[in-house]
N, C-alpha and C positions, 0 to 999 in steps of 0.2 A: 433542318430542325424546325418543327412546327411552333406556332405561337404559344400553344398550351404548354409545350415542353420548356420553352424559354421562361414563361411565367413561373413554372414549377421550380426551375433552377434558381430563379431570383428569390423565390420564397425560401428555398433551402439555404441559399447564401445569406439572406437577411436573418434567418433563424440562427445560423451558425455565428454571425457577428454579434447578435444580441446575447447568445449564450456566453460568448467569450467575454464581452463587457460585463456581464452579470458576475461571472467568476472573478474577474479582476476587482469588481466592487466588493465581493464577499471576502476576498482574501484578507484585508485588514481586520474585519470582524472575527474571522476564524483565527487569525494570529493572536488577537487579544484574548479570545476564549482559551486558546491553547496555553498562552502565557500565564493565564490566571491559575492554571493547574501545575505550574512549575515553580521551582525555587529560583532565587536571583541568579545563582551560578549557572543553572541550566538555561536560563533566558539569554544570558550574555555569551554563552559559548556558541550559540547559533548553529549547532550541528544538526539538531532535529527540530522539525516543524511541530510535531506532535509530542506531548510529554511522555517520557519513558516511564516515569513513576508518578502518576497523577496525584497531586496533593489536594484532595477535596476539602481538607481541613482549612485551606486558605479562605473559603467562603464564610464559615461561621467566625473564624478569627478576624477577618476583615470587617464583618458586620459589627462585632463587639468593639474592636479597636477604633474604628472610624465613627462609632456611634451613629450608624446608618439608620437605626430605628427612629431616632430623633430627627435626622435629616429627611427621612421619608415623610414623617409627619408634617414637618415645615413645608416641604415641597407640595404635599397633597393639599394643605390649607391654601397656599399661594395659588396653585394651579386651578383648583376648583373656584376659588374667589375670583381670579382673573377671568375665567371662562364665563361664569354667571354674569359678572358685571359687563363684560364685553358684549355678550349676547343682548343684555338689556339695553345697552346704549346704541349699538350699531344696527339692530333690527329697526328701531325707530328712525335712526338717521338714514338708513338705506331706503326705508319706505318713503320718507320725506323727499329724498332726492329722486325717487322713481315715480311716485304717484301724486304727490301734493304740489303746491305751487312752485316749490324749489326745482321741480323738474323742468320748468320753463326757462331756467337760468343755468345752463350747464357750466357756464364760466365759474359760477360759485363752487360747483362740485370740483372742477379742475384745480381751483385754488385750494380746496380742501385736501385734494390728493397730493399737494406739494409736500406734505409731511412724509410721503413715501420716498422722496428723493433725498431727505436729510439723513446723513449717517448718524448712527447712535453715538459715536465718539464725539460728534460736534455738539451734542445737547446734553450729554450725561452730567456735566458740571452744573448746568442750569437746573436739571432735574433734582440733583442733590441739594442745591441751595433752596429751591422751592420747597422740597419736603422738609428741610430743616426749619424753614420759616413757619411751616404748618405743624411743627412738632411731630412729624411723621417719619423722620429719618430713624433708621434702625428699628423699624416696625414692619410686621407682615403687611399691614394695611397699606403702608407707604409703598412697599414693593409691588403690591397688587395694583395700586393706582398708576405707578410708573409703567408697568407692563401693559396695562389696558391703554393708557394714554399714547404710548409709542406705537401700539398696534391698531389704533382706531382707523387711520386712513385706509389701510388694506382691508380691514374687516368691513368697513362701510362700503368700500368698492365692491367687495364680494357680495354683500347682501343686496346692494342696489341692483346688481345684475340679475339676481334671482327674482327680485320684485318686478323688474322690468319685463321679465319673461312671462309674467302672469297677465292675463287679458284685463284691460281696463273695464270691460263690460261687467265684470264681477262687482267692482266698486260702484259702478253706475246703478246697477240693480239694487245694491244694498242702500244707496242714498235715496232711491225712489221709495224704498220701504221705510224710510225715516231714520236711517242710521247716520250718526255723525262721523267725522273723520277717524276718531279713535276707535269707535265701535266697528267701523269697516275694516280698520287695520286688525283689530283684536279677533273678531269673529270670522272674518272672510279671508284676509290675505295671510295672516300669521300661520294658521293651520296649513295652508298650502305651501308655505315656505319652510316646512320642517326639513326637507332635504338640504336646503342651503344652511339652515341653522346647525344641522348635524355636521356638515362639512366644515363650517366655521368653528364649531366646538372642537373638532379634531385638530384643526390648525392651531387653535389657541392652547389646547391641552399640551400638544407636543412642544409648541414654542415656549410656553411658560415653564414646563418641566425642564427643558434644556437651557433656559435663560441663565447667563453667567455675568455679563457686563453690569447690568443693573443691580444684580444681587451683590456683586463685589463692592459697589459704591454705596448702596443703601444699607446693607447689613454689616454691622461691625461686631455685634455680640455673637459669639460662636454658638450660643444656644438657639439662635434664630437662623443659622445657616441652612441653606437648601442643599439638596443632594449634590448639585454640581460644585458648589463651594466646598462641601465636605470632602468630596473625592479629590479635588484639586489640592487642598491643604493637607490631605492625608499622607502624602509622601514625606512631609517633613517630620512626621511623628513615627514613622515605621523603620527608621534606621536604614532607609533605602531598600526595604524588602519589596521588590517590584512585583513579586507574585501576589502579595496582598493588595498592592495598588491596582493591578489589573483585575483582580477579583472584585474590588469595590467598583471599578469602572463597568464591569459586566452587570453588576447588580443595578447600577444607576441607569443604564440604557435599556435594560430588559423591559421595563414597563411600556416605554414608547414603541419598542419593536412589536410587543404583543398588541398594543393599541392599533398600530398601523395594520397588522395582519388581520385583526378583527374587522376593521372598518376601511379596508383598502378601497372598496368601490366608492364609498362616500368621499374619501380623500382625493381620489382621481377625478371624481365628478366636480369637486370644488375647484380643482386646478383648471379643468376644462371650461367650466362656466365662468370662472373668474377671468379667463383670457379671451372670452368671446366678444365682449363689448367694452367700450371705453365711455 
């Protein structure tokens, strides 16, 4: 067997393994989608994977019963607010750690990254008490601040890596032309960092949309509940109609799936660049 034949066989084997794991990963999603078109009795009999008599009426019924329109509105406000605020803060922080005097003290950056090692469960009570002291508990703004605050270490790490990849000579030329530090950041480096900002925006959008722990602690008024809270609590008001529960779950994760499909390249680029440097 020649070397080329061996490599070809390895490629075929690798492709087959990837296809197998892809199918295994898709099965839970397919099961949820199929269950969303079934009645409770058909779900628990377990005889058929696909629905025998699809109940498409589950979707409009779940939308009305779970008040998903209001939940969507709350999630959109929180998600967009968290994304904009995170970009505004972490682009400046990442630039400072990559190009300004803070770049000379990597120990400060590593201390800053310590927040990535702290589990959410360890600080959620502190976040709740702090927001209550600021009169921001049970508000969308409070939830936005909590999401951004807990995500700043990773977001800054990501943006710092993008700014470090950009040549220092760009900034030096701008300074020779009379630009100050902020003008160099705004007019020179920020436009070049758009791929990194897009990757960070996708990370933040998906994370904020799917966020549950902070929402559960911060929001007590059901009129402010996000889509994840609404779907989780929906089972208690449906008399265990699991077809409606699965329908609401499909509606809740559909936006993030579409977002990932549209911006898959930027998402993967963010993962790659985020792991290149420390």
